[in-house]
N, C-alpha and C positions, 0 to 999 in steps of 0.2 A: 504493500500500500504506500509506503514512504517513497518507493521508486516512482510510482504513478504521480504522486504529489510533486516530486522533484522535476519530472518531465513536464508536468503541467506548468510549473513555475517558469521553466525555461521557455516553453512555448508562449506563455502569456507576456513575458518580458521581451521577447524578440521584437524587433522593429516592425516586421510584417504584420503581426497580430495587432500591435498598437496602431499602426497606420490604417489597418482595416477598420478597427473600432472607430477611429476618428472619422474615416470616410463614411461609415454608416451613420454616425451622429450628424455629420454635416449634411449627408444626403437626406436624412429625415427632416432636418430644418429646411433644406432647400425645397422638399416636397410641400411643406406647409406654405412656403412663399408662393410656389406655383399654384397651389390650390386657391390661395387668396387672390392672386392675379386673375385666374380664370373665373372664379365665382364672383369677385367684387368689381373687376374692371372689364374683362372681355365679354362675359355673358350678358350683363345688363344691356349694353348697347345692341347686341345681337337680338336679344329678346324684344327690345324697343322697336328695332327695325322690322321685325316680323309681327308687329301688332301688340306689343306690351306683354309678351309671354315670358314667364319666369321658367327657365329650363328645368330647374329642380322640381317644378310642379307638373311637368309633362309626364303623364302615365296613362296606361290602359287599365281600366278597372275590369277585373274578371267577374263573372256572374256571382251573385250572393249565394251563400250556402246556408241551408236551414238544417240544423242538427238537433234532433229531439225537441222540435218545436221552438228552438232558439235560433234566431237569425244571426249568423256570424258576420263580422266585418269582412267586406270583400277583399280579396287579395289583389295586388296591383303589380303591373310590370312598369317599373320606373325607368323608361327609356331616356328621359331628360337627364337624369343623374348619370346614366351610361354615356350620353353624349359629352357631358362635362368631364367625365373620367378620360374619355378618348382625347379630348383637347388637352387635358393635363399631361397625358402621356406624350403627345406630340411635342408639347413645349419642353418637357423634361428631356426627351430624346434629342431634340434640336440643340438644347444647351449642352448636353453631354457630348454630342457630335462636335460642336464648335470648340469645346474645351479640349477634346482629344486632338482635333486638327491643330489647335494652337500649340499644344504640347509637342506634337510631332514636328511642327515647324521650328520650334525652339530647339529640339533635339537635332534636327537637320542642320540648322545654322551652327550649332555648337560643334557638330561633327565636321562640317565643312571647314570651320576655323582650325580644328585639330588636324585635319587632313591636308590643309593647304601646304604647298611645298614651301620649305623655308626660303627666305629671300637669299638671293645670290650674295656672297660676301662682297663687301665694298672693295673697290680697286685700291691696292696698296698705295700709300702716299709716296712722293718722290724720295723722302728720307728712308722709308722702308725698302724701296727698290735699291737704293744706294747701299744700305747696310747689308742687304741680301747679296749683292755683288761682291762686297768686301769679304763677307763670310765665305762665299764660294771660292774666291781667290786665295784666302788663307788656308782653306781646306786642301787646295791643290798643292801647296808648298810643302 
């Protein structure tokens, strides 16, 4: 059992697990922001354009059911909520796509800088050329 706990500690403290946890937390918060954008900013004007409809209220009511003489509340198919969820997904997918493209561009730029051929060495000065000639002449003697 202590070996299991030790392995779990190593896993939990690794950078990948912590990075993943941070990503999940930020992703959840980002989802809340997107939900607010869709529900509070995007959908009201769309509903207004199509005649003042609130998308979250769009639904199909199924027939009422009577059970033992008691009429039960009708079940509904909430397609308006489904439309809002699809719009949420599209916005989140677009943001993630743009973020990944941006990161790929940054990585590409960094790799290009690393792969760039080193600049050709500067031409030696007149003094360096003269000293090289003197060295070569002394080496011959």
